[in-house]
mmCIF file as Biopython writes it, N, C-alpha, C and O atoms, coordinates in Angstrom:
data_model
#
loop_
_atom_site.group_PDB
_atom_site.id
_atom_site.type_symbol
_atom_site.label_atom_id
_atom_site.label_alt_id
_atom_site.label_comp_id
_atom_site.label_asym_id
_atom_site.label_entity_id
_atom_site.label_seq_id
_atom_site.pdbx_PDB_ins_code
_atom_site.Cartn_x
_atom_site.Cartn_y
_atom_site.Cartn_z
_atom_site.occupancy
_atom_site.B_iso_or_equiv
_atom_site.auth_seq_id
_atom_site.auth_asym_id
_atom_site.pdbx_PDB_model_num
ATOM 1   N N  . MET A ? 1  ? -17.360 -18.407 -37.891 1.0 0.0 1  A 1 
ATOM 2   C CA . MET A ? 1  ? -17.978 -19.029 -37.064 1.0 0.0 1  A 1 
ATOM 3   C C  . MET A ? 1  ? -17.030 -19.180 -35.997 1.0 0.0 1  A 1 
ATOM 4   O O  . MET A ? 1  ? -17.219 -18.560 -34.950 1.0 0.0 1  A 1 
ATOM 5   N N  . ALA A ? 2  ? -15.927 -20.010 -36.151 1.0 0.0 2  A 1 
ATOM 6   C CA . ALA A ? 2  ? -14.907 -19.810 -35.537 1.0 0.0 2  A 1 
ATOM 7   C C  . ALA A ? 2  ? -14.559 -18.262 -34.797 1.0 0.0 2  A 1 
ATOM 8   O O  . ALA A ? 2  ? -14.641 -18.048 -33.587 1.0 0.0 2  A 1 
ATOM 9   N N  . LEU A ? 3  ? -14.180 -17.321 -35.778 1.0 0.0 3  A 1 
ATOM 10  C CA . LEU A ? 3  ? -13.656 -16.099 -35.140 1.0 0.0 3  A 1 
ATOM 11  C C  . LEU A ? 3  ? -15.477 -15.596 -33.996 1.0 0.0 3  A 1 
ATOM 12  O O  . LEU A ? 3  ? -15.427 -14.798 -33.060 1.0 0.0 3  A 1 
ATOM 13  N N  . ARG A ? 4  ? -16.385 -16.079 -34.302 1.0 0.0 4  A 1 
ATOM 14  C CA . ARG A ? 4  ? -17.389 -15.533 -33.325 1.0 0.0 4  A 1 
ATOM 15  C C  . ARG A ? 4  ? -17.006 -16.211 -32.264 1.0 0.0 4  A 1 
ATOM 16  O O  . ARG A ? 4  ? -17.069 -15.136 -31.668 1.0 0.0 4  A 1 
ATOM 17  N N  . VAL A ? 5  ? -16.650 -16.995 -31.402 1.0 0.0 5  A 1 
ATOM 18  C CA . VAL A ? 5  ? -16.557 -18.044 -30.317 1.0 0.0 5  A 1 
ATOM 19  C C  . VAL A ? 5  ? -14.925 -17.580 -29.787 1.0 0.0 5  A 1 
ATOM 20  O O  . VAL A ? 5  ? -14.675 -17.333 -28.608 1.0 0.0 5  A 1 
ATOM 21  N N  . GLU A ? 6  ? -14.087 -17.531 -30.695 1.0 0.0 6  A 1 
ATOM 22  C CA . GLU A ? 6  ? -13.200 -17.077 -29.997 1.0 0.0 6  A 1 
ATOM 23  C C  . GLU A ? 6  ? -13.341 -15.547 -29.772 1.0 0.0 6  A 1 
ATOM 24  O O  . GLU A ? 6  ? -12.895 -14.924 -28.808 1.0 0.0 6  A 1 
ATOM 25  N N  . HIS A ? 7  ? -13.838 -15.189 -30.525 1.0 0.0 7  A 1 
ATOM 26  C CA . HIS A ? 7  ? -13.938 -13.445 -29.342 1.0 0.0 7  A 1 
ATOM 27  C C  . HIS A ? 7  ? -15.042 -13.440 -27.994 1.0 0.0 7  A 1 
ATOM 28  O O  . HIS A ? 7  ? -15.189 -12.636 -27.074 1.0 0.0 7  A 1 
ATOM 29  N N  . GLU A ? 8  ? -15.575 -14.433 -28.259 1.0 0.0 8  A 1 
ATOM 30  C CA . GLU A ? 8  ? -16.982 -14.790 -27.204 1.0 0.0 8  A 1 
ATOM 31  C C  . GLU A ? 8  ? -15.685 -15.297 -25.803 1.0 0.0 8  A 1 
ATOM 32  O O  . GLU A ? 8  ? -15.765 -14.896 -24.642 1.0 0.0 8  A 1 
ATOM 33  N N  . LEU A ? 9  ? -15.057 -15.834 -26.111 1.0 0.0 9  A 1 
ATOM 34  C CA . LEU A ? 9  ? -14.097 -16.284 -25.194 1.0 0.0 9  A 1 
ATOM 35  C C  . LEU A ? 9  ? -13.271 -15.514 -25.420 1.0 0.0 9  A 1 
ATOM 36  O O  . LEU A ? 9  ? -13.588 -15.393 -26.603 1.0 0.0 9  A 1 
ATOM 37  N N  . HIS A ? 10 ? -12.198 -14.654 -25.285 1.0 0.0 10 A 1 
ATOM 38  C CA . HIS A ? 10 ? -12.063 -13.150 -25.326 1.0 0.0 10 A 1 
ATOM 39  C C  . HIS A ? 10 ? -12.211 -12.639 -24.533 1.0 0.0 10 A 1 
ATOM 40  O O  . HIS A ? 10 ? -11.374 -12.423 -23.655 1.0 0.0 10 A 1 
ATOM 41  N N  . LYS A ? 11 ? -13.643 -12.161 -24.573 1.0 0.0 11 A 1 
ATOM 42  C CA . LYS A ? 11 ? -14.459 -11.163 -23.995 1.0 0.0 11 A 1 
ATOM 43  C C  . LYS A ? 11 ? -14.780 -11.415 -22.372 1.0 0.0 11 A 1 
ATOM 44  O O  . LYS A ? 11 ? -15.044 -10.621 -21.469 1.0 0.0 11 A 1 
ATOM 45  N N  . ARG A ? 12 ? -14.622 -13.080 -22.405 1.0 0.0 12 A 1 
ATOM 46  C CA . ARG A ? 12 ? -15.427 -13.499 -21.202 1.0 0.0 12 A 1 
ATOM 47  C C  . ARG A ? 12 ? -13.985 -13.747 -20.027 1.0 0.0 12 A 1 
ATOM 48  O O  . ARG A ? 12 ? -13.939 -13.876 -18.803 1.0 0.0 12 A 1 
ATOM 49  N N  . ARG A ? 13 ? -12.760 -13.730 -21.277 1.0 0.0 13 A 1 
ATOM 50  C CA . ARG A ? 13 ? -11.253 -14.124 -20.530 1.0 0.0 13 A 1 
ATOM 51  C C  . ARG A ? 13 ? -11.272 -12.577 -19.927 1.0 0.0 13 A 1 
ATOM 52  O O  . ARG A ? 13 ? -11.139 -12.415 -18.714 1.0 0.0 13 A 1 
ATOM 53  N N  . PHE A ? 14 ? -11.446 -11.425 -20.838 1.0 0.0 14 A 1 
ATOM 54  C CA . PHE A ? 14 ? -11.016 -10.202 -20.523 1.0 0.0 14 A 1 
ATOM 55  C C  . PHE A ? 14 ? -12.195 -9.360  -19.052 1.0 0.0 14 A 1 
ATOM 56  O O  . PHE A ? 14 ? -12.033 -8.432  -18.259 1.0 0.0 14 A 1 
ATOM 57  N N  . GLY A ? 15 ? -13.219 -10.254 -19.324 1.0 0.0 15 A 1 
ATOM 58  C CA . GLY A ? 15 ? -14.143 -9.528  -18.013 1.0 0.0 15 A 1 
ATOM 59  C C  . GLY A ? 15 ? -13.013 -10.329 -16.777 1.0 0.0 15 A 1 
ATOM 60  O O  . GLY A ? 15 ? -12.187 -9.744  -16.077 1.0 0.0 15 A 1 
ATOM 61  N N  . ARG A ? 16 ? -13.257 -11.545 -16.804 1.0 0.0 16 A 1 
ATOM 62  C CA . ARG A ? 16 ? -12.837 -12.559 -15.480 1.0 0.0 16 A 1 
ATOM 63  C C  . ARG A ? 16 ? -11.874 -11.446 -14.883 1.0 0.0 16 A 1 
ATOM 64  O O  . ARG A ? 16 ? -12.109 -10.704 -13.929 1.0 0.0 16 A 1 
ATOM 65  N N  . ASN A ? 17 ? -10.117 -11.540 -16.096 1.0 0.0 17 A 1 
ATOM 66  C CA . ASN A ? 17 ? -9.321  -10.825 -15.628 1.0 0.0 17 A 1 
ATOM 67  C C  . ASN A ? 17 ? -9.514  -9.200  -14.628 1.0 0.0 17 A 1 
ATOM 68  O O  . ASN A ? 17 ? -9.327  -8.840  -13.465 1.0 0.0 17 A 1 
ATOM 69  N N  . LEU A ? 18 ? -9.965  -8.624  -15.852 1.0 0.0 18 A 1 
ATOM 70  C CA . LEU A ? 18 ? -10.730 -7.172  -15.262 1.0 0.0 18 A 1 
ATOM 71  C C  . LEU A ? 18 ? -11.252 -7.368  -13.544 1.0 0.0 18 A 1 
ATOM 72  O O  . LEU A ? 18 ? -11.060 -6.718  -12.516 1.0 0.0 18 A 1 
ATOM 73  N N  . GLY A ? 19 ? -11.742 -8.194  -13.769 1.0 0.0 19 A 1 
ATOM 74  C CA . GLY A ? 19 ? -12.983 -8.711  -11.893 1.0 0.0 19 A 1 
ATOM 75  C C  . GLY A ? 19 ? -11.198 -8.671  -10.976 1.0 0.0 19 A 1 
ATOM 76  O O  . GLY A ? 19 ? -10.740 -7.871  -10.160 1.0 0.0 19 A 1 
ATOM 77  N N  . VAL A ? 20 ? -10.650 -9.846  -11.569 1.0 0.0 20 A 1 
ATOM 78  C CA . VAL A ? 20 ? -9.660  -10.403 -10.710 1.0 0.0 20 A 1 
ATOM 79  C C  . VAL A ? 20 ? -8.630  -8.976  -10.171 1.0 0.0 20 A 1 
ATOM 80  O O  . VAL A ? 20 ? -8.321  -8.636  -9.028  1.0 0.0 20 A 1 
ATOM 81  N N  . GLY A ? 21 ? -8.267  -8.328  -11.571 1.0 0.0 21 A 1 
ATOM 82  C CA . GLY A ? 21 ? -7.506  -6.985  -11.315 1.0 0.0 21 A 1 
ATOM 83  C C  . GLY A ? 21 ? -8.006  -5.821  -10.350 1.0 0.0 21 A 1 
ATOM 84  O O  . GLY A ? 21 ? -7.175  -5.059  -9.856  1.0 0.0 21 A 1 
ATOM 85  N N  . LEU A ? 22 ? -9.864  -5.633  -9.983  1.0 0.0 22 A 1 
ATOM 86  C CA . LEU A ? 22 ? -10.082 -4.735  -9.742  1.0 0.0 22 A 1 
ATOM 87  C C  . LEU A ? 22 ? -10.591 -5.078  -7.923  1.0 0.0 22 A 1 
ATOM 88  O O  . LEU A ? 22 ? -10.942 -4.357  -6.989  1.0 0.0 22 A 1 
ATOM 89  N N  . LEU A ? 23 ? -10.435 -6.223  -8.069  1.0 0.0 23 A 1 
ATOM 90  C CA . LEU A ? 23 ? -10.846 -6.987  -6.993  1.0 0.0 23 A 1 
ATOM 91  C C  . LEU A ? 23 ? -9.078  -7.028  -6.073  1.0 0.0 23 A 1 
ATOM 92  O O  . LEU A ? 23 ? -9.060  -6.715  -4.883  1.0 0.0 23 A 1 
ATOM 93  N N  . LEU A ? 24 ? -8.173  -7.302  -6.558  1.0 0.0 24 A 1 
ATOM 94  C CA . LEU A ? 24 ? -6.792  -6.899  -5.563  1.0 0.0 24 A 1 
ATOM 95  C C  . LEU A ? 24 ? -5.879  -5.757  -5.738  1.0 0.0 24 A 1 
ATOM 96  O O  . LEU A ? 24 ? -4.764  -5.453  -5.313  1.0 0.0 24 A 1 
ATOM 97  N N  . VAL A ? 25 ? -7.203  -4.970  -6.912  1.0 0.0 25 A 1 
ATOM 98  C CA . VAL A ? 25 ? -6.608  -3.248  -6.379  1.0 0.0 25 A 1 
ATOM 99  C C  . VAL A ? 25 ? -7.230  -2.787  -5.177  1.0 0.0 25 A 1 
ATOM 100 O O  . VAL A ? 25 ? -6.823  -1.802  -4.560  1.0 0.0 25 A 1 
ATOM 101 N N  . GLY A ? 26 ? -8.255  -3.517  -4.818  1.0 0.0 26 A 1 
ATOM 102 C CA . GLY A ? 26 ? -9.113  -2.685  -3.332  1.0 0.0 26 A 1 
ATOM 103 C C  . GLY A ? 26 ? -8.784  -3.142  -2.827  1.0 0.0 26 A 1 
ATOM 104 O O  . GLY A ? 26 ? -8.742  -2.560  -1.743  1.0 0.0 26 A 1 
ATOM 105 N N  . PHE A ? 27 ? -8.048  -4.826  -2.747  1.0 0.0 27 A 1 
ATOM 106 C CA . PHE A ? 27 ? -7.668  -5.179  -0.997  1.0 0.0 27 A 1 
ATOM 107 C C  . PHE A ? 27 ? -6.359  -4.666  -0.950  1.0 0.0 27 A 1 
ATOM 108 O O  . PHE A ? 27 ? -5.660  -4.895  0.037   1.0 0.0 27 A 1 
ATOM 109 N N  . VAL A ? 28 ? -5.784  -3.752  -2.251  1.0 0.0 28 A 1 
ATOM 110 C CA . VAL A ? 28 ? -4.170  -2.977  -1.989  1.0 0.0 28 A 1 
ATOM 111 C C  . VAL A ? 28 ? -4.853  -2.035  -1.360  1.0 0.0 28 A 1 
ATOM 112 O O  . VAL A ? 28 ? -4.361  -1.736  -0.272  1.0 0.0 28 A 1 
ATOM 113 N N  . ALA A ? 29 ? -6.003  -1.348  -1.714  1.0 0.0 29 A 1 
ATOM 114 C CA . ALA A ? 29 ? -5.951  -0.015  -1.091  1.0 0.0 29 A 1 
ATOM 115 C C  . ALA A ? 29 ? -6.848  0.125   0.752   1.0 0.0 29 A 1 
ATOM 116 O O  . ALA A ? 29 ? -6.783  0.938   1.674   1.0 0.0 29 A 1 
ATOM 117 N N  . ILE A ? 30 ? -7.585  -1.129  0.509   1.0 0.0 30 A 1 
ATOM 118 C CA . ILE A ? 30 ? -7.593  -1.389  1.528   1.0 0.0 30 A 1 
ATOM 119 C C  . ILE A ? 30 ? -6.543  -1.575  2.689   1.0 0.0 30 A 1 
ATOM 120 O O  . ILE A ? 30 ? -6.243  -0.821  3.615   1.0 0.0 30 A 1 
ATOM 121 N N  . VAL A ? 31 ? -6.112  -2.740  2.360   1.0 0.0 31 A 1 
ATOM 122 C CA . VAL A ? 31 ? -4.393  -3.362  3.397   1.0 0.0 31 A 1 
ATOM 123 C C  . VAL A ? 31 ? -3.691  -1.356  3.221   1.0 0.0 31 A 1 
ATOM 124 O O  . VAL A ? 31 ? -3.441  -0.660  4.205   1.0 0.0 31 A 1 
ATOM 125 N N  . PHE A ? 32 ? -3.613  -1.122  2.489   1.0 0.0 32 A 1 
ATOM 126 C CA . PHE A ? 32 ? -2.817  0.426   2.833   1.0 0.0 32 A 1 
ATOM 127 C C  . PHE A ? 32 ? -3.780  1.313   3.657   1.0 0.0 32 A 1 
ATOM 128 O O  . PHE A ? 32 ? -3.427  1.485   4.824   1.0 0.0 32 A 1 
ATOM 129 N N  . GLY A ? 33 ? -4.615  1.745   3.374   1.0 0.0 33 A 1 
ATOM 130 C CA . GLY A ? 33 ? -5.480  1.884   4.650   1.0 0.0 33 A 1 
ATOM 131 C C  . GLY A ? 33 ? -6.026  1.714   5.722   1.0 0.0 33 A 1 
ATOM 132 O O  . GLY A ? 33 ? -6.882  2.500   6.127   1.0 0.0 33 A 1 
ATOM 133 N N  . LEU A ? 34 ? -5.608  0.557   6.462   1.0 0.0 34 A 1 
ATOM 134 C CA . LEU A ? 34 ? -5.478  0.379   7.394   1.0 0.0 34 A 1 
ATOM 135 C C  . LEU A ? 34 ? -4.042  0.775   7.781   1.0 0.0 34 A 1 
ATOM 136 O O  . LEU A ? 34 ? -3.912  1.783   8.475   1.0 0.0 34 A 1 
ATOM 137 N N  . THR A ? 35 ? -2.867  0.032   7.376   1.0 0.0 35 A 1 
ATOM 138 C CA . THR A ? 35 ? -2.185  0.709   7.543   1.0 0.0 35 A 1 
ATOM 139 C C  . THR A ? 35 ? -1.491  2.286   8.083   1.0 0.0 35 A 1 
ATOM 140 O O  . THR A ? 35 ? -0.501  2.296   8.814   1.0 0.0 35 A 1 
ATOM 141 N N  . VAL A ? 36 ? -2.100  3.456   7.655   1.0 0.0 36 A 1 
ATOM 142 C CA . VAL A ? 36 ? -2.697  4.395   7.221   1.0 0.0 36 A 1 
ATOM 143 C C  . VAL A ? 36 ? -2.834  4.691   8.834   1.0 0.0 36 A 1 
ATOM 144 O O  . VAL A ? 36 ? -2.001  5.111   9.637   1.0 0.0 36 A 1 
ATOM 145 N N  . VAL A ? 37 ? -4.505  4.228   9.029   1.0 0.0 37 A 1 
ATOM 146 C CA . VAL A ? 37 ? -4.670  4.517   10.036  1.0 0.0 37 A 1 
ATOM 147 C C  . VAL A ? 37 ? -3.833  3.235   11.185  1.0 0.0 37 A 1 
ATOM 148 O O  . VAL A ? 37 ? -4.440  3.341   12.251  1.0 0.0 37 A 1 
ATOM 149 N N  . LYS A ? 38 ? -3.571  2.975   11.219  1.0 0.0 38 A 1 
ATOM 150 C CA . LYS A ? 38 ? -2.290  2.551   12.380  1.0 0.0 38 A 1 
ATOM 151 C C  . LYS A ? 38 ? -1.718  3.569   12.973  1.0 0.0 38 A 1 
ATOM 152 O O  . LYS A ? 38 ? -1.878  4.188   14.025  1.0 0.0 38 A 1 
ATOM 153 N N  . VAL A ? 39 ? -0.902  3.616   11.923  1.0 0.0 39 A 1 
ATOM 154 C CA . VAL A ? 39 ? 0.465   4.470   11.508  1.0 0.0 39 A 1 
ATOM 155 C C  . VAL A ? 39 ? -0.152  6.018   12.956  1.0 0.0 39 A 1 
ATOM 156 O O  . VAL A ? 39 ? 0.190   6.312   14.101  1.0 0.0 39 A 1 
ATOM 157 N N  . GLN A ? 40 ? -1.042  6.487   12.063  1.0 0.0 40 A 1 
ATOM 158 C CA . GLN A ? 40 ? -1.779  8.121   12.427  1.0 0.0 40 A 1 
ATOM 159 C C  . GLN A ? 40 ? -1.915  7.132   14.106  1.0 0.0 40 A 1 
ATOM 160 O O  . GLN A ? 40 ? -1.061  7.512   14.907  1.0 0.0 40 A 1 
ATOM 161 N N  . ASN A ? 41 ? -2.875  5.954   14.666  1.0 0.0 41 A 1 
ATOM 162 C CA . ASN A ? 41 ? -3.407  6.129   15.738  1.0 0.0 41 A 1 
ATOM 163 C C  . ASN A ? 41 ? -1.967  5.885   16.449  1.0 0.0 41 A 1 
ATOM 164 O O  . ASN A ? 41 ? -2.062  6.671   17.391  1.0 0.0 41 A 1 
ATOM 165 N N  . THR A ? 42 ? -0.773  5.315   16.563  1.0 0.0 42 A 1 
ATOM 166 C CA . THR A ? 42 ? 0.159   4.514   17.483  1.0 0.0 42 A 1 
ATOM 167 C C  . THR A ? 42 ? 1.841   4.697   17.177  1.0 0.0 42 A 1 
ATOM 168 O O  . THR A ? 42 ? 2.933   4.514   17.714  1.0 0.0 42 A 1 
ATOM 169 N N  . GLY A ? 43 ? 1.080   5.308   15.622  1.0 0.0 43 A 1 
ATOM 170 C CA . GLY A ? 43 ? 3.022   5.260   15.642  1.0 0.0 43 A 1 
ATOM 171 C C  . GLY A ? 43 ? 3.782   3.997   14.923  1.0 0.0 43 A 1 
ATOM 172 O O  . GLY A ? 43 ? 3.581   2.782   14.947  1.0 0.0 43 A 1 
ATOM 173 N N  . PHE A ? 44 ? 4.576   4.688   14.388  1.0 0.0 44 A 1 
ATOM 174 C CA . PHE A ? 44 ? 5.121   3.439   13.290  1.0 0.0 44 A 1 
ATOM 175 C C  . PHE A ? 44 ? 5.708   2.416   14.332  1.0 0.0 44 A 1 
ATOM 176 O O  . PHE A ? 44 ? 6.211   1.493   13.691  1.0 0.0 44 A 1 
ATOM 177 N N  . VAL A ? 45 ? 5.821   2.247   15.480  1.0 0.0 45 A 1 
ATOM 178 C CA . VAL A ? 45 ? 5.973   0.881   15.980  1.0 0.0 45 A 1 
ATOM 179 C C  . VAL A ? 45 ? 5.427   1.573   17.245  1.0 0.0 45 A 1 
ATOM 180 O O  . VAL A ? 45 ? 5.504   2.772   17.515  1.0 0.0 45 A 1 
ATOM 181 N N  . GLU A ? 46 ? 4.759   0.411   18.097  1.0 0.0 46 A 1 
ATOM 182 C CA . GLU A ? 46 ? 4.108   0.896   18.895  1.0 0.0 46 A 1 
ATOM 183 C C  . GLU A ? 46 ? 4.540   1.050   20.497  1.0 0.0 46 A 1 
ATOM 184 O O  . GLU A ? 46 ? 5.442   0.302   20.875  1.0 0.0 46 A 1 
ATOM 185 N N  . GLY A ? 47 ? 3.983   1.930   21.422  1.0 0.0 47 A 1 
ATOM 186 C CA . GLY A ? 47 ? 5.252   2.302   22.413  1.0 0.0 47 A 1 
ATOM 187 C C  . GLY A ? 47 ? 6.126   3.018   21.902  1.0 0.0 47 A 1 
ATOM 188 O O  . GLY A ? 47 ? 6.749   3.609   22.784  1.0 0.0 47 A 1 
ATOM 189 N N  . TYR A ? 48 ? 6.539   3.295   20.703  1.0 0.0 48 A 1 
ATOM 190 C CA . TYR A ? 48 ? 7.504   4.514   20.562  1.0 0.0 48 A 1 
ATOM 191 C C  . TYR A ? 48 ? 6.718   6.231   21.099  1.0 0.0 48 A 1 
ATOM 192 O O  . TYR A ? 48 ? 5.655   6.788   20.827  1.0 0.0 48 A 1 
ATOM 193 N N  . ASP A ? 49 ? 7.773   6.546   21.858  1.0 0.0 49 A 1 
ATOM 194 C CA . ASP A ? 49 ? 7.303   7.866   22.464  1.0 0.0 49 A 1 
ATOM 195 C C  . ASP A ? 49 ? 7.488   9.187   21.540  1.0 0.0 49 A 1 
ATOM 196 O O  . ASP A ? 49 ? 7.129   10.264  22.016  1.0 0.0 49 A 1 
ATOM 197 N N  . HIS A ? 50 ? 7.928   9.148   20.491  1.0 0.0 50 A 1 
ATOM 198 C CA . HIS A ? 50 ? 7.955   10.397  19.618  1.0 0.0 50 A 1 
ATOM 199 C C  . HIS A ? 50 ? 8.432   11.259  20.494  1.0 0.0 50 A 1 
ATOM 200 O O  . HIS A ? 50 ? 7.576   12.042  20.906  1.0 0.0 50 A 1 
ATOM 201 N N  . VAL A ? 51 ? 9.469   11.392  20.918  1.0 0.0 51 A 1 
ATOM 202 C CA . VAL A ? 51 ? 10.340  11.671  21.420  1.0 0.0 51 A 1 
ATOM 203 C C  . VAL A ? 51 ? 12.099  12.350  20.656  1.0 0.0 51 A 1 
ATOM 204 O O  . VAL A ? 51 ? 12.978  11.612  20.211  1.0 0.0 51 A 1 
ATOM 205 N N  . SER A ? 52 ? 12.142  13.414  20.699  1.0 0.0 52 A 1 
ATOM 206 C CA . SER A ? 52 ? 13.172  13.752  19.612  1.0 0.0 52 A 1 
ATOM 207 C C  . SER A ? 52 ? 14.278  13.268  20.161  1.0 0.0 52 A 1 
ATOM 208 O O  . SER A ? 52 ? 14.134  13.330  21.382  1.0 0.0 52 A 1 
ATOM 209 N N  . ARG A ? 53 ? 15.736  12.630  19.765  1.0 0.0 53 A 1 
ATOM 210 C CA . ARG A ? 53 ? 16.639  11.886  20.133  1.0 0.0 53 A 1 
ATOM 211 C C  . ARG A ? 53 ? 17.851  13.616  19.858  1.0 0.0 53 A 1 
ATOM 212 O O  . ARG A ? 53 ? 18.010  14.728  19.355  1.0 0.0 53 A 1 
ATOM 213 N N  . PRO A ? 54 ? 18.300  12.606  20.625  1.0 0.0 54 A 1 
ATOM 214 C CA . PRO A ? 54 ? 19.580  13.826  20.275  1.0 0.0 54 A 1 
ATOM 215 C C  . PRO A ? 54 ? 20.498  13.701  19.149  1.0 0.0 54 A 1 
ATOM 216 O O  . PRO A ? 54 ? 20.729  12.613  18.623  1.0 0.0 54 A 1 
ATOM 217 N N  . ALA A ? 55 ? 21.020  14.789  18.776  1.0 0.0 55 A 1 
ATOM 218 C CA . ALA A ? 55 ? 21.926  14.937  17.224  1.0 0.0 55 A 1 
ATOM 219 C C  . ALA A ? 55 ? 22.496  13.945  17.648  1.0 0.0 55 A 1 
ATOM 220 O O  . ALA A ? 55 ? 22.393  13.566  18.815  1.0 0.0 55 A 1 
ATOM 221 N N  . LEU A ? 56 ? 23.564  13.058  16.276  1.0 0.0 56 A 1 
ATOM 222 C CA . LEU A ? 56 ? 24.501  12.277  16.489  1.0 0.0 56 A 1 
ATOM 223 C C  . LEU A ? 56 ? 25.363  13.195  15.670  1.0 0.0 56 A 1 
ATOM 224 O O  . LEU A ? 56 ? 26.475  12.699  15.855  1.0 0.0 56 A 1 
ATOM 225 N N  . ILE A ? 57 ? 25.504  14.038  15.024  1.0 0.0 57 A 1 
ATOM 226 C CA . ILE A ? 57 ? 26.131  14.719  14.771  1.0 0.0 57 A 1 
ATOM 227 C C  . ILE A ? 57 ? 26.196  16.522  15.947  1.0 0.0 57 A 1 
ATOM 228 O O  . ILE A ? 57 ? 25.269  17.330  16.001  1.0 0.0 57 A 1 
ATOM 229 N N  . PRO A ? 58 ? 27.516  16.645  16.678  1.0 0.0 58 A 1 
ATOM 230 C CA . PRO A ? 58 ? 27.063  17.694  17.218  1.0 0.0 58 A 1 
ATOM 231 C C  . PRO A ? 58 ? 26.865  18.982  16.691  1.0 0.0 58 A 1 
ATOM 232 O O  . PRO A ? 58 ? 27.241  18.936  15.520  1.0 0.0 58 A 1 
ATOM 233 N N  . GLN A ? 59 ? 26.523  19.941  16.931  1.0 0.0 59 A 1 
ATOM 234 C CA . GLN A ? 59 ? 25.884  20.914  16.256  1.0 0.0 59 A 1 
ATOM 235 C C  . GLN A ? 59 ? 26.408  22.037  16.982  1.0 0.0 59 A 1 
ATOM 236 O O  . GLN A ? 59 ? 26.584  22.159  18.195  1.0 0.0 59 A 1 
ATOM 237 N N  . GLU A ? 60 ? 26.754  23.295  15.500  1.0 0.0 60 A 1 
ATOM 238 C CA . GLU A ? 60 ? 27.997  24.443  16.555  1.0 0.0 60 A 1 
ATOM 239 C C  . GLU A ? 60 ? 28.170  25.042  18.300  1.0 0.0 60 A 1 
ATOM 240 O O  . GLU A ? 60 ? 27.282  25.731  18.803  1.0 0.0 60 A 1 
ATOM 241 N N  . GLY A ? 61 ? 29.079  24.762  18.853  1.0 0.0 61 A 1 
ATOM 242 C CA . GLY A ? 61 ? 29.162  25.043  19.924  1.0 0.0 61 A 1 
ATOM 243 C C  . GLY A ? 61 ? 29.046  24.454  20.788  1.0 0.0 61 A 1 
ATOM 244 O O  . GLY A ? 61 ? 28.812  24.949  21.890  1.0 0.0 61 A 1 
ATOM 245 N N  . GLU A ? 62 ? 29.233  22.594  20.467  1.0 0.0 62 A 1 
ATOM 246 C CA . GLU A ? 62 ? 28.529  22.096  21.689  1.0 0.0 62 A 1 
ATOM 247 C C  . GLU A ? 62 ? 30.266  20.643  21.346  1.0 0.0 62 A 1 
ATOM 248 O O  . GLU A ? 62 ? 30.714  20.704  20.201  1.0 0.0 62 A 1 
ATOM 249 N N  . GLY A ? 63 ? 30.814  19.833  22.092  1.0 0.0 63 A 1 
ATOM 250 C CA . GLY A ? 63 ? 31.492  19.369  22.169  1.0 0.0 63 A 1 
ATOM 251 C C  . GLY A ? 63 ? 32.475  19.923  22.743  1.0 0.0 63 A 1 
ATOM 252 O O  . GLY A ? 63 ? 32.748  20.707  23.652  1.0 0.0 63 A 1 
ATOM 253 N N  . ASN A ? 64 ? 33.094  19.071  21.675  1.0 0.0 64 A 1 
ATOM 254 C CA . ASN A ? 64 ? 34.841  19.627  22.349  1.0 0.0 64 A 1 
ATOM 255 C C  . ASN A ? 64 ? 34.995  20.854  22.393  1.0 0.0 64 A 1 
ATOM 256 O O  . ASN A ? 64 ? 36.055  21.329  22.800  1.0 0.0 64 A 1 
#
């Protein structure tokens, strides 16, 4: 009888933990998805114009 009760308690805990885990994975997926949409719409930093910057290391034929 004690083993049956312990088994039932284990099944309940496992089900509850599985539910919480799935909620957490879903929440992370939503946050990640919204971040991707935000970056695609506005870039990594708002106001950033996505213009290429000059290289810090001079290329051949440039400089001194």
